[in-house]
PABALO-759053 format. One line per 3 residues: for each residue y, x, z of C-alpha. Coordinates in steps of 0.05 Angstrom, whole numbers. Last residue first. Layout:
BEGIN
Y,X,Z ~ ...
***
This chain:
BEGIN
-361,361,-745 ~ -368,296,-783 ~ -339,255,-726
-276,297,-728 ~ -267,289,-802 ~ -278,214,-797
-226,209,-742 ~ -176,248,-783 ~ -187,201,-842
-181,140,-799 ~ -116,166,-769 ~ -86,177,-838
-113,111,-864 ~ -80,75,-805 ~ -15,111,-819
-20,90,-892 ~ -30,18,-871 ~ 31,17,-826
33,32,-752 ~ 92,-3,-717 ~ 153,40,-725
178,97,-681 ~ 252,111,-688 ~ 248,169,-638
304,135,-600 ~ 265,70,-605 ~ 207,103,-567
253,131,-514 ~ 284,63,-503 ~ 216,30,-501
196,81,-449 ~ 256,63,-406 ~ 244,-11,-411
171,-3,-392 ~ 188,39,-331 ~ 240,-13,-309
190,-70,-313 ~ 136,-25,-283 ~ 180,-22,-221
213,44,-203 ~ 187,89,-148 ~ 242,106,-99
211,60,-45 ~ 140,84,-44 ~ 152,155,-19
104,206,-48 ~ 141,198,-115 ~ 93,193,-172
134,143,-213 ~ 196,187,-204 ~ 157,247,-231
134,206,-291 ~ 206,185,-306 ~ 230,257,-302
174,278,-349 ~ 193,226,-401 ~ 266,245,-396
248,319,-407 ~ 202,303,-465 ~ 254,257,-497
307,312,-495 ~ 263,371,-516 ~ 236,339,-579
162,330,-591 ~ 109,354,-642 ~ 99,427,-623
114,420,-549 ~ 67,361,-545 ~ 11,398,-580
23,458,-535 ~ 12,412,-474 ~ 76,409,-432
82,430,-359 ~ 107,501,-373 ~ 171,470,-402
187,444,-332 ~ 202,513,-304 ~ 263,494,-263
229,519,-199 ~ 230,450,-170 ~ 203,422,-235
146,473,-233 ~ 128,454,-161 ~ 132,380,-177
86,389,-237 ~ 35,427,-195 ~ 37,375,-139
25,317,-187 ~ -30,354,-225 ~ -68,378,-164
-68,435,-114 ~ 8,437,-108 ~ 16,511,-121
-41,539,-161 ~ -104,571,-130 ~ -151,524,-166
-107,476,-205 ~ -144,477,-271 ~ -209,471,-232
-201,397,-221 ~ -151,343,-206 ~ -104,299,-247
-135,322,-314 ~ -91,365,-359 ~ -62,350,-427
7,363,-398 ~ 51,306,-424 ~ -3,254,-432
-34,274,-366 ~ 34,269,-332 ~ 42,199,-360
-27,181,-333 ~ -5,206,-264 ~ 57,162,-269
11,103,-284 ~ -26,117,-219 ~ 40,118,-181
63,53,-213 ~ -3,21,-196 ~ 10,39,-123
79,8,-130 ~ 44,-57,-148 ~ 7,-53,-82
-64,-41,-57 ~ -71,-40,18 ~ -108,14,57
-42,28,93 ~ -48,102,109 ~ -95,131,57
-66,82,7 ~ 2,113,20 ~ -17,176,-18
-25,141,-85 ~ -96,142,-116 ~ -96,172,-186
-126,240,-169 ~ -188,210,-139 ~ -203,143,-172
-180,77,-144 ~ -202,14,-109 ~ -177,-2,-40
-237,-32,-4 ~ -225,-73,59 ~ -281,-101,103
-338,-69,65 ~ -408,-98,79 ~ -395,-159,36
-381,-118,-27 ~ -379,-175,-78 ~ -309,-200,-61
-281,-130,-64 ~ -317,-121,-131 ~ -280,-181,-158
-214,-155,-131 ~ -224,-89,-165 ~ -241,-125,-230
-172,-156,-241 ~ -152,-106,-294 ~ -213,-69,-322
-179,-55,-388 ~ -110,-34,-413 ~ -97,-33,-488
-66,21,-530 ~ -51,16,-604 ~ -85,75,-637
-88,38,-704 ~ -164,29,-700 ~ -158,6,-628
-148,50,-567 ~ -173,38,-496 ~ -139,56,-431
-186,49,-371 ~ -211,121,-381 ~ -139,144,-375
-129,116,-305 ~ -103,54,-269 ~ -154,31,-217
-117,-17,-171 ~ -96,-65,-227 ~ -50,-109,-185
-47,-179,-213 ~ 8,-231,-206 ~ -20,-302,-201
7,-325,-249 ~ 21,-266,-293 ~ 93,-247,-311
115,-192,-265 ~ 59,-146,-245 ~ 7,-161,-299
61,-162,-354 ~ 89,-96,-329 ~ 19,-66,-334
13,-89,-406 ~ 83,-65,-424 ~ 71,2,-391
6,9,-430 ~ 43,1,-495 ~ 99,49,-476
49,103,-456 ~ 10,95,-521 ~ 74,99,-562
95,162,-525 ~ 28,193,-538 ~ 34,176,-612
104,205,-617 ~ 80,268,-581 ~ 20,280,-626
-49,256,-604 ~ -91,279,-663 ~ -93,349,-632
-130,321,-572 ~ -188,303,-617 ~ -193,372,-646
-187,404,-578 ~ -247,366,-554 ~ -269,312,-505
-207,316,-461 ~ -148,277,-488 ~ -185,234,-539
-242,216,-491 ~ -194,199,-435 ~ -153,155,-482
-215,112,-488 ~ -255,89,-548 ~ -228,86,-619
-262,21,-641 ~ -238,-27,-589 ~ -293,-76,-569
-267,-144,-546 ~ -296,-158,-478 ~ -358,-195,-452
-369,-194,-377 ~ -438,-197,-346 ~ -452,-210,-272
-526,-210,-255 ~ -547,-229,-185 ~ -577,-296,-207
-550,-305,-277 ~ -475,-308,-284 ~ -443,-300,-353
-374,-281,-379 ~ -332,-289,-441 ~ -280,-260,-488
-239,-221,-437 ~ -181,-193,-475 ~ -163,-119,-472
-90,-119,-449 ~ -35,-89,-491 ~ -22,-148,-537
-25,-197,-479 ~ -69,-256,-462 ~ -91,-275,-392
-129,-341,-391 ~ -197,-307,-387 ~ -175,-269,-324
-163,-334,-286 ~ -227,-366,-310 ~ -263,-302,-289
-236,-304,-218 ~ -256,-377,-210 ~ -325,-361,-239
-336,-306,-188 ~ -315,-349,-130 ~ -361,-406,-152
-419,-360,-167 ~ -420,-334,-96 ~ -404,-262,-78
-454,-225,-36 ~ -501,-210,-94 ~ -491,-135,-94
-495,-115,-166 ~ -445,-68,-199 ~ -419,-105,-259
-452,-103,-327 ~ -395,-96,-377 ~ -410,-119,-448
-367,-91,-504 ~ -366,-131,-568 ~ -382,-122,-642
-385,-187,-681 ~ -439,-189,-734 ~ -458,-262,-725
-520,-243,-685 ~ -480,-202,-636 ~ -471,-126,-640
-468,-95,-570 ~ -436,-34,-540 ~ -454,-29,-467
-409,-16,-407 ~ -441,4,-341 ~ -411,-16,-274
-347,-24,-233 ~ -336,49,-217 ~ -343,68,-290
-399,86,-338 ~ -380,75,-411 ~ -410,72,-480
-482,54,-461 ~ -523,28,-519 ~ -574,84,-517
-586,67,-443 ~ -616,2,-466 ~ -587,-61,-437
-645,-104,-463 ~ -633,-79,-533 ~ -559,-92,-522
-553,-150,-571 ~ -620,-178,-550 ~ -601,-182,-476
-533,-211,-494 ~ -565,-265,-537 ~ -613,-280,-480
-554,-294,-434 ~ -531,-348,-481 ~ -476,-350,-533
-431,-401,-566 ~ -383,-368,-615 ~ -325,-324,-591
-259,-351,-619 ~ -220,-359,-554 ~ -254,-357,-486
-329,-363,-477 ~ -372,-382,-417 ~ -439,-351,-434
-494,-403,-428 ~ -556,-393,-387 ~ -613,-393,-437
-663,-346,-404 ~ -662,-370,-332 ~ -659,-446,-342
-706,-436,-401 ~ -762,-414,-354 ~ -779,-341,-349
-844,-327,-314 ~ -823,-256,-300 ~ -855,-190,-320
-826,-125,-293 ~ -824,-59,-328 ~ -808,-9,-275
-739,-4,-244 ~ -675,37,-247 ~ -664,37,-322
-685,-35,-327 ~ -736,-67,-371 ~ -741,-141,-380
-802,-179,-402 ~ -801,-253,-417 ~ -864,-295,-412
-859,-362,-443 ~ -845,-433,-421 ~ -809,-454,-485
-847,-405,-529 ~ -864,-332,-538 ~ -799,-297,-522
-786,-223,-508 ~ -854,-192,-521 ~ -836,-131,-564
-801,-94,-507 ~ -859,-103,-460 ~ -908,-73,-510
-863,-14,-521 ~ -857,-4,-446 ~ -932,-8,-438
-943,43,-493 ~ -893,90,-460 ~ -924,80,-391
-993,96,-420 ~ -967,159,-453 ~ -933,183,-389
-997,172,-350 ~ -1040,206,-402 ~ -994,267,-404
-992,270,-328 ~ -1068,268,-325 ~ -1072,325,-376
-1020,365,-337 ~ -1059,355,-273 ~ -1123,380,-306
-1086,442,-330 ~ -1055,455,-262 ~ -1121,444,-226
-1155,492,-274 ~ -1101,545,-262 ~ -1105,536,-186
-1181,545,-189 ~ -1173,607,-232 ~ -1122,638,-185
-1166,622,-125 ~ -1225,653,-160 ~ -1185,715,-177
-1176,727,-104 ~ -1111,726,-66 ~ -1112,775,-8
-1063,824,-38 ~ -1002,790,-69 ~ -1004,762,-139
-962,699,-129 ~ -946,654,-187 ~ -903,593,-168
-899,542,-223 ~ -829,513,-237 ~ -811,449,-199
-811,387,-242 ~ -753,338,-236 ~ -750,321,-309
-686,360,-317 ~ -719,420,-285 ~ -774,417,-337
-724,412,-393 ~ -688,474,-368 ~ -627,472,-323
-575,528,-329 ~ -571,581,-275 ~ -515,583,-226
-466,641,-225 ~ -439,672,-162 ~ -375,712,-175
-331,651,-185 ~ -296,625,-248 ~ -300,549,-240
-354,517,-282 ~ -347,459,-331 ~ -416,429,-344
-444,432,-414 ~ -505,473,-396 ~ -525,427,-340
-532,461,-272 ~ -590,490,-234 ~ -611,492,-162
-666,536,-135 ~ -620,592,-114 ~ -580,550,-64
-538,605,-32 ~ -472,570,-50 ~ -474,499,-77
-405,470,-63 ~ -371,535,-86 ~ -404,522,-153
-355,466,-170 ~ -375,427,-232 ~ -324,377,-257
-366,314,-268 ~ -388,312,-196 ~ -341,254,-177
-373,208,-229 ~ -430,246,-263 ~ -461,316,-258
-505,317,-197 ~ -541,385,-188 ~ -605,397,-225
-669,417,-189 ~ -678,446,-120 ~ -655,443,-48
-696,491,-6 ~ -640,542,3 ~ -594,493,39
-536,542,47 ~ -485,502,8 ~ -486,426,-2
-411,414,1 ~ -367,354,-16 ~ -294,333,-23
-261,278,-64 ~ -316,226,-71 ~ -287,162,-100
-335,154,-160 ~ -399,165,-121 ~ -450,133,-167
-478,201,-189 ~ -503,212,-118 ~ -549,152,-131
-595,198,-171 ~ -620,232,-107 ~ -614,308,-106
-682,341,-107 ~ -722,370,-50 ~ -701,405,13
-650,402,69 ~ -651,456,121 ~ -578,456,143
-516,499,130 ~ -481,450,84 ~ -485,374,87
-412,355,77 ~ -398,288,42 ~ -326,262,37
-298,201,1 ~ -352,148,12 ~ -324,78,6
-344,39,-57 ~ -403,85,-71 ~ -437,76,-3
-483,22,-30 ~ -506,69,-86 ~ -508,128,-40
-571,118,1 ~ -625,156,-37 ~ -643,200,22
-628,276,20 ~ -697,307,29 ~ -724,336,94
-686,377,145 ~ -625,373,190 ~ -617,436,232
-542,433,242 ~ -484,471,210 ~ -449,415,172
-468,343,185 ~ -401,313,161 ~ -404,243,132
-337,210,114 ~ -319,142,86 ~ -378,106,115
-394,32,102 ~ -453,30,151 ~ -520,1,127
-521,59,77 ~ -548,103,133 ~ -614,66,126
-657,127,109 ~ -631,164,169 ~ -618,238,152
-679,277,174 ~ -696,312,239 ~ -652,360,277
-585,363,310 ~ -563,429,340 ~ -487,420,336
-434,448,291 ~ -417,386,251 ~ -427,315,276
-368,277,245 ~ -391,207,225 ~ -329,172,199
-322,99,178 ~ -353,59,236 ~ -329,-13,236
-389,-48,204 ~ -444,-28,253 ~ -472,-99,248
-543,-80,230 ~ -564,-19,268 ~ -556,53,247
-613,101,265 ~ -590,154,314 ~ -585,225,287
-645,264,313 ~ -650,313,370 ~ -596,360,395
-524,358,417 ~ -493,425,435 ~ -420,412,420
-373,431,364 ~ -367,363,329 ~ -374,296,364
-319,258,329 ~ -348,188,321 ~ -302,145,281
-275,75,269 ~ -232,65,207 ~ -254,-6,187
-212,-38,241 ~ -149,-3,218 ~ -112,-69,212
-141,-87,280 ~ -78,-102,320 ~ -76,-36,358
-83,6,295 ~ -31,-32,256 ~ 17,-26,315
7,49,313 ~ 19,53,238 ~ 80,8,243
110,51,298 ~ 96,115,260 ~ 127,96,193
200,115,207 ~ 176,178,242 ~ 139,202,181
64,209,171 ~ 54,243,104 ~ 9,302,116
-32,278,175 ~ -38,208,148 ~ -59,235,81
-116,272,114 ~ -142,211,152 ~ -191,186,99
-209,242,93 ~ -208,300,141 ~ -155,338,180
-185,317,246 ~ -196,258,293 ~ -129,224,280
-111,188,345 ~ -73,248,372 ~ -27,249,311
-18,174,318 ~ 1,181,390 ~ 53,235,375
82,193,320 ~ 81,132,366 ~ 123,166,418
157,105,447 ~ 197,74,391 ~ 236,18,424
225,-55,442 ~ 158,-41,475 ~ 97,-79,448
65,-141,478 ~ 45,-187,420 ~ -2,-223,469
-37,-259,413 ~ -44,-196,371 ~ -70,-156,429
-122,-210,446 ~ -144,-213,374 ~ -152,-138,373
-197,-142,434 ~ -240,-195,401 ~ -245,-154,338
-270,-94,377 ~ -333,-132,396 ~ -383,-88,357
-345,-25,376 ~ -405,10,405 ~ -472,-15,379
-481,48,338 ~ -488,87,403 ~ -554,51,415
-598,113,402 ~ -559,154,451 ~ -542,223,421
-592,272,448 ~ -578,326,499 ~ -516,368,504
-441,362,516 ~ -405,428,522 ~ -337,408,494
-301,420,428 ~ -299,349,400 ~ -311,289,445
-270,239,405 ~ -293,166,405 ~ -252,115,366
-281,46,359 ~ -298,28,431 ~ -295,-48,438
-367,-58,462 ~ -364,-2,512 ~ -435,-16,535
-459,43,494 ~ -427,86,549 ~ -483,64,596
-532,110,560 ~ -494,169,590 ~ -473,222,539
-509,285,562 ~ -484,341,605 ~ -419,377,595
-343,373,597 ~ -305,437,585 ~ -244,407,551
-218,405,480 ~ -233,333,464 ~ -234,276,514
-202,220,473 ~ -230,150,485 ~ -200,96,442
-214,21,440 ~ -230,8,514 ~ -231,-66,530
-302,-66,557 ~ -290,-7,602 ~ -352,-17,646
-390,38,608 ~ -339,87,637 ~ -380,80,702
-431,127,671 ~ -383,184,686 ~ -378,237,630
-404,299,664 ~ -369,359,695 ~ -307,396,672
-234,384,658 ~ -191,443,637 ~ -142,404,595
-137,392,520 ~ -157,319,519 ~ -146,267,573
-129,209,527 ~ -149,139,549 ~ -134,77,507
-149,3,519 ~ -152,-1,595 ~ -158,-72,622
-223,-57,660 ~ -192,1,697 ~ -249,0,748
-290,52,710 ~ -232,99,726 ~ -264,105,794
-312,156,763 ~ -254,204,764 ~ -265,256,708
-278,324,740 ~ -233,380,762 ~ -175,410,724
-107,390,698 ~ -65,441,662 ~ -32,395,612
-45,379,539 ~ -69,307,549 ~ -47,260,606
-45,196,565 ~ -59,129,597 ~ -54,61,561
-71,-9,585 ~ -53,-4,659 ~ -45,-72,694
-99,-55,746 ~ -64,8,766 ~ -110,19,826
-153,67,785 ~ -94,115,791 ~ -122,128,861
-175,173,831 ~ -119,225,827 ~ -129,271,766
-136,341,795 ~ -83,395,800 ~ -31,413,748
21,381,705 ~ 55,428,655 ~ 74,379,601
42,358,536 ~ 21,288,557 ~ 57,246,610
48,179,576 ~ 40,117,620 ~ 36,47,588
27,-17,628 ~ 59,-5,695 ~ 74,-72,729
67,-60,803 ~ 71,17,807 ~ 28,31,868
-16,86,836 ~ 47,126,823 ~ 51,139,897
-5,189,890 ~ 42,235,853 ~ 13,273,794
19,345,817 ~ 71,394,795 ~ 105,404,728
151,369,679 ~ 171,417,623 ~ 177,365,568
131,341,512 ~ 111,272,539 ~ 158,230,582
141,159,562 ~ 144,104,616 ~ 129,34,593
121,-25,641 ~ 177,-18,692 ~ 201,-85,718
200,-76,795 ~ 215,-1,797 ~ 182,22,861
126,65,833 ~ 174,100,786 ~ 213,123,847
162,178,858 ~ 195,217,802 ~ 146,261,763
166,332,781 ~ 220,380,758 ~ 238,394,686
269,359,627 ~ 274,399,563 ~ 268,342,514
211,314,473 ~ 201,250,512 ~ 253,212,552
229,142,535 ~ 239,88,586 ~ 218,15,579
222,-42,631 ~ 291,-35,662 ~ 310,-102,693
325,-82,765 ~ 354,-13,748 ~ 366,17,817
301,57,820 ~ 324,96,759 ~ 373,128,807
319,179,825 ~ 343,218,764 ~ 293,254,719
309,327,725 ~ 354,374,686 ~ 355,381,611
370,339,550 ~ 363,371,482 ~ 344,309,442
278,279,419 ~ 275,220,468 ~ 333,183,500
310,111,492 ~ 329,63,548 ~ 305,-10,547
319,-67,595 ~ 391,-54,617 ~ 423,-114,650
446,-75,711 ~ 482,-24,669 ~ 521,7,727
462,54,740 ~ 484,90,677 ~ 535,125,719
482,174,744 ~ 488,212,679 ~ 424,239,644
437,313,637 ~ 468,355,582 ~ 452,355,508
452,306,450 ~ 433,330,381 ~ 401,265,357
330,241,354 ~ 332,182,403 ~ 397,150,425
369,80,435 ~ 403,33,485 ~ 383,-40,496
408,-88,550 ~ 482,-72,547 ~ 525,-126,578
562,-79,626 ~ 589,-32,574 ~ 630,4,628
572,50,644 ~ 578,82,575 ~ 639,116,603
592,167,635 ~ 583,195,565 ~ 514,220,542
533,290,521 ~ 556,320,456 ~ 526,309,387
509,253,339 ~ 466,274,281 ~ 427,211,266
357,187,284 ~ 378,137,338 ~ 446,104,343
419,37,367 ~ 465,-4,412 ~ 446,-76,431
485,-117,482 ~ 558,-103,464 ~ 605,-158,489
653,-115,530 ~ 641,-56,483 ~ 709,-47,452
685,11,410 ~ 724,76,401 ~ 704,103,469
630,98,452 ~ 640,137,387 ~ 684,189,420
632,202,474 ~ 578,208,422 ~ 615,263,385
609,255,310 ~ 558,251,255 ~ 523,196,217
465,216,173 ~ 423,153,175 ~ 360,131,211
383,78,261 ~ 454,51,255 ~ 445,-15,293
506,-45,327 ~ 493,-113,360 ~ 542,-153,403
610,-141,370 ~ 660,-194,391 ~ 718,-148,408
709,-105,346 ~ 782,-110,323 ~ 804,-50,365
756,-8,324 ~ 799,-8,261 ~ 821,64,252
778,89,309 ~ 715,62,275 ~ 720,113,219
740,170,265 ~ 682,157,311 ~ 631,149,255
643,218,226 ~ 610,215,158 ~ 543,198,128
503,137,105 ~ 434,152,77 ~ 400,86,94
350,64,147 ~ 393,22,192 ~ 461,-7,172
458,-69,217 ~ 525,-97,241 ~ 521,-160,285
578,-198,319 ~ 634,-188,270 ~ 692,-236,280
748,-185,271 ~ 725,-156,205 ~ 768,-93,211
707,-48,224 ~ 683,-60,153 ~ 750,-37,126
732,33,149 ~ 688,39,88 ~ 620,70,109
615,142,86 ~ 566,162,32 ~ 498,132,18
459,69,5 ~ 385,75,-7 ~ 364,9,26
330,-9,91 ~ 389,-41,127 ~ 446,-77,91
458,-129,145 ~ 526,-161,162 ~ 530,-221,210
596,-251,234 ~ 641,-251,172 ~ 698,-302,178
756,-254,169 ~ 718,-215,116 ~ 764,-228,57
772,-158,27 ~ 708,-134,62 ~ 660,-130,3
715,-95,-36 ~ 700,-33,6 ~ 639,-21,-37
580,11,2 ~ 566,74,-37 ~ 508,85,-84
440,53,-80 ~ 408,-15,-69 ~ 332,-11,-63
320,-75,-23 ~ 301,-88,49 ~ 368,-115,74
420,-152,34 ~ 439,-202,89 ~ 510,-231,90
525,-284,142 ~ 593,-316,154 ~ 621,-322,84
681,-369,78 ~ 723,-318,40 ~ 672,-312,-17
716,-263,-56 ~ 682,-204,-22 ~ 618,-221,-60
657,-192,-119 ~ 636,-124,-92 ~ 569,-123,-129
521,-78,-92 ~ 500,-17,-133 ~ 435,-2,-167
369,-32,-147 ~ 345,-101,-125 ~ 272,-104,-104
272,-163,-56 ~ 265,-168,19 ~ 335,-194,35
379,-234,-13 ~ 409,-278,41 ~ 479,-307,29
505,-354,83 ~ 573,-388,85 ~ 587,-401,12
646,-446,-4 ~ 679,-393,-47 ~ 620,-391,-95
658,-352,-148 ~ 642,-288,-111 ~ 569,-298,-132
588,-276,-202 ~ 565,-204,-208 ~ 494,-187,-227
449,-147,-179 ~ 409,-94,-216 ~ 336,-104,-228
283,-140,-188 ~ 275,-206,-151 ~ 210,-212,-111
235,-278,-82 ~ 223,-254,-10 ~ 295,-274,9
331,-319,-39 ~ 369,-358,15 ~ 434,-386,-13
473,-430,36 ~ 540,-466,27 ~ 538,-495,-43
596,-543,-40 ~ 612,-616,-23 ~ 686,-624,-6
725,-627,59 ~ 740,-553,67 ~ 666,-538,60
616,-594,66 ~ 543,-576,55 ~ 494,-555,2
430,-516,7 ~ 396,-470,-43 ~ 330,-432,-37
292,-477,-85 ~ 341,-523,-119 ~ 351,-591,-87
426,-582,-76 ~ 438,-557,-147 ~ 463,-626,-170
460,-661,-238 ~ 389,-639,-251 ~ 377,-606,-318
323,-559,-291 ~ 308,-499,-336 ~ 340,-452,-286
301,-490,-233 ~ 244,-444,-249 ~ 277,-391,-205
217,-387,-158 ~ 173,-370,-217 ~ 208,-304,-226
216,-266,-292 ~ 256,-202,-288 ~ 316,-170,-322
341,-229,-364 ~ 326,-273,-305 ~ 381,-237,-266
434,-255,-316 ~ 406,-326,-316 ~ 411,-327,-240
485,-309,-241 ~ 500,-361,-294 ~ 461,-414,-255
499,-396,-192 ~ 567,-402,-226 ~ 549,-466,-263
524,-499,-200 ~ 585,-477,-160 ~ 630,-506,-214
589,-570,-214 ~ 596,-574,-139 ~ 672,-565,-144
673,-618,-199 ~ 636,-668,-155 ~ 685,-657,-98
744,-666,-146 ~ 779,-607,-178 ~ 853,-594,-163
891,-580,-228 ~ 937,-637,-254 ~ 929,-691,-202
936,-639,-148 ~ 1000,-612,-179 ~ 1028,-682,-181
1009,-694,-109 ~ 1043,-629,-90 ~ 1107,-650,-125
1104,-718,-93 ~ 1091,-690,-25 ~ 1146,-639,-32
1194,-694,-51 ~ 1172,-738,6 ~ 1182,-680,54
1125,-644,87 ~ 1125,-620,158 ~ 1065,-579,180
1032,-574,248 ~ 971,-528,251 ~ 906,-539,289
880,-473,319 ~ 835,-424,282 ~ 784,-438,229
791,-427,155 ~ 841,-478,129 ~ 863,-503,196
856,-578,205 ~ 912,-631,200 ~ 929,-606,131
857,-618,109 ~ 859,-689,137 ~ 923,-703,98
892,-673,36 ~ 830,-716,46 ~ 875,-778,50
912,-756,-13 ~ 845,-751,-48 ~ 821,-819,-23
886,-851,-48 ~ 879,-815,-115 ~ 808,-840,-122
831,-911,-108 ~ 886,-902,-161 ~ 835,-872,-208
792,-935,-202 ~ 851,-983,-207 ~ 877,-948,-269
806,-946,-298 ~ 800,-1021,-287 ~ 868,-1033,-319
849,-989,-378 ~ 785,-1029,-388 ~ 825,-1094,-385
876,-1066,-434 ~ 818,-1045,-479 ~ 787,-1114,-475
853,-1148,-488 ~ 868,-1104,-547 ~ 800,-1119,-576
809,-1194,-564 ~ 879,-1192,-595 ~ 851,-1155,-657
794,-1206,-663 ~ 842,-1263,-658 ~ 888,-1230,-709
829,-1221,-756 ~ 813,-1295,-751 ~ 886,-1313,-764
887,-1269,-825 ~ 824,-1304,-850 ~ 857,-1372,-838
919,-1350,-876 ~ 876,-1323,-933 ~ 841,-1390,-940
906,-1428,-935 ~ 937,-1385,-989 ~ 876,-1393,-1035
878,-1468,-1027 ~ 952,-1469,-1041 ~ 943,-1427,-1105
886,-1473,-1128 ~ 931,-1532,-1120
***
């Protein structure tokens, strides 16, 4: 019975398990059935898409008919089931390929716009810069637009896997190295734009392996070189080819001739600024130009004549053949180009006359035939051309009179006939050209007077009549020219006084009357000129009316520059033709608003210098040398943010006013020689950190010590010739010149003139006795006064706080002891602290610095004094007291400080806190015990000897990492703008930290009277800042390169070391030695003794590339840092250990004990 019961129980259990098993099998069968139905539907959709795909051409073209048997269909369907990805899978493959490419790039540079790399989204279609679309019936990535992403490094391969891509735009980044040729695998690509990068090497021919769909190809503004692969010209759908501004070479005609028959759709061919060669006739004949509308072959080496066959290109609207080796005459056949709007033939070797057939161009609006050998007269037909707006024919051999008919040109806007052989008088009838904005007739043989009728040209913006034989007065009617920005009348024989009416030219920024015979006083209201220039610039910007071709901007910019003086000197030296247009447009749109000038040198002006008026914010250069001006220098000259003051060779007398503290952010040149100035130098001269040239010679009544700080630190006696009453400090560095200057005594240092003892006949003993008694009595009074002031100062110092509403006394180096009713709101303002700094108040900082005692000063830079302070808890900090102006509000300052306080990096000096109190701006920094790199390099030979080559390399690598962090990883990115050795601090282990980052922007915000201040120190400022006045990351790279050269050479960037040497400064000197293959002469003996030849040479080559005069070849700080780390690792440098620290500490102690 028990057996039966057990059997039944087990049978029921088995039955239960069977039910479960059947249920599971049923569920799985049902799941399988659903999957089968789902995949069957998918298969049906897939076969339908295949059928649709067969009905359409694969990559464009006409519909194709294709017969497929059942067997073929089955076989094909089987292959599709096995290998063809679905639409989602295609998109996932694209996503994976793009992410892999971007990750390779991210390893080289960090970019916030690629933050989607950490995004786990299932589709890339929402990624920044990415768009999806349908390609061949499936969803794919079709557009990638990463322009202006600030991407750097070499371009990774992998984009060729995106075969659905139609548009790839990587323009306006910082890619370097070669272009990856796997892009040629993207056979659907229609637009490829790699312009405005730093790609180098040859253009890979693999780019054009599958270019049958390519319509737009742009690699302009790179460093590509060599011949262009002839495969490019086989891309039959090409409409636009832009290769401008590279280094391509080769015979273009032979290259195109191999494939040129394919170029039937070509509309735009732009080869500007390369090295292409060949005969122009062959090039034109090799192109099927039926669709060609834009042809720019300028700035190459094409030769031959302008072919008559060009007339068959009937759709041409733009031709630019400037700056080639073309000869011959201008062919009459060009008249067939009835759509032509712009014709550029300048800077060639064309001869003959200007053809009268120009009249038959109905649409021609811009003609440039400048800098050729054209002769004859100005064509009268110009007055009948219905669309002509720009006519530029300067620098030819055109002669004769200016035709009166020219006054009837209906639309003439810009007329430039300068530097020819025109003669006769200027026709007053030209005043009928009411549309005229620009007129240049300079460097001709014109004579007579200035037409007063020109006062009716109320739209005129620029007038240049310089270097002629014009005489007579400046017409008062010119005061009606309210739109006039630039008046250039230099190098004539004009005379009389400047009419008062000229001050009505409210837009006039640039006035050049140099080398004439003007006399009388300078109108007192002349400072009011240019006050409304901003309105005229706004009008120009809104109209955006500039010619489509270069039209002599280099020549115009050269004329615009008033002289070879700062801040224009760099423009004179470095202005290149590829920059000229942008410079000129910058001028006419107000980006040079702060560079207004008066150039009135070499005339006969007399009387005082006019007093500046409030609002004269656009004047930057006051050039009044070689006149007969008298009186004193205006005491309020600092109302104007001047860059250059030149009063040489006048009769200016009186003391030099104390005006230079407010001029410190801008003043770069100060010339006061050959005058009658007297007295002592004002202390504010020592604030001029950006001054690069100065001269006080031949002012025999100047006395006392010469300035010795900031830009005057390196003493130059040639700036003080024939000033016998001056003295210099004993520790000043003097250039070796015949005339020595005496050293200052204590009395001179105190500003006391030495007693004058005269024993000539006629002086009685009584007079001598009286003078002696007066002197003694005066000395006693002086002693009592000084003693009283000392006691008062000591009393003030000991009465800091006496209660809650107590009297607080603050002493300041520039002011007397002042007593304030100091409420707690003033004394106990909190210091905003970052990190571990304990709670502080303003009063704590006052106490820690002994009320900002001069004894606590450890630094004096362009941004303010730095004080060493020991807080109550024993922490030693550095407190920077910013230059005071008060224009910046607390909110803006606090926002900047909060940003800087969040920046943390091993090689950046951390900001520990800040404090605002009224106009006071105090910054609290970590104090690094070993001071600045500048001190160690230049204070003494013993200190410099500590800096061995491995240590110098480690310092350079550390600072490169800090600067790279600021440029590439900070949010927002920070440009330092004042990179120099005195801003590099060293800790106890000689680890380098960069300081003062971010402060240039803060000072910009404070200086309300300066429209644009580019911070920097002479010797470190890159050359392009003199042209653009914009700080850039590449500008920091230049400054860092100068620091590298200092580390290698042990020489300052400028100074007496380079007197008479080639180059004139450290950068120029090193380049000259490198060019002569004498690089070993660059190195400091300490460096030579402790370094190896290979690393030194690579270090120097890197420094030279950083200091390239051209911005584009300079590497980024990311690349510089990587290279320095490589050099450091090669030397097997280790992080400083304890024994190394003891070694340095011992050396430092020995040096301090000396």
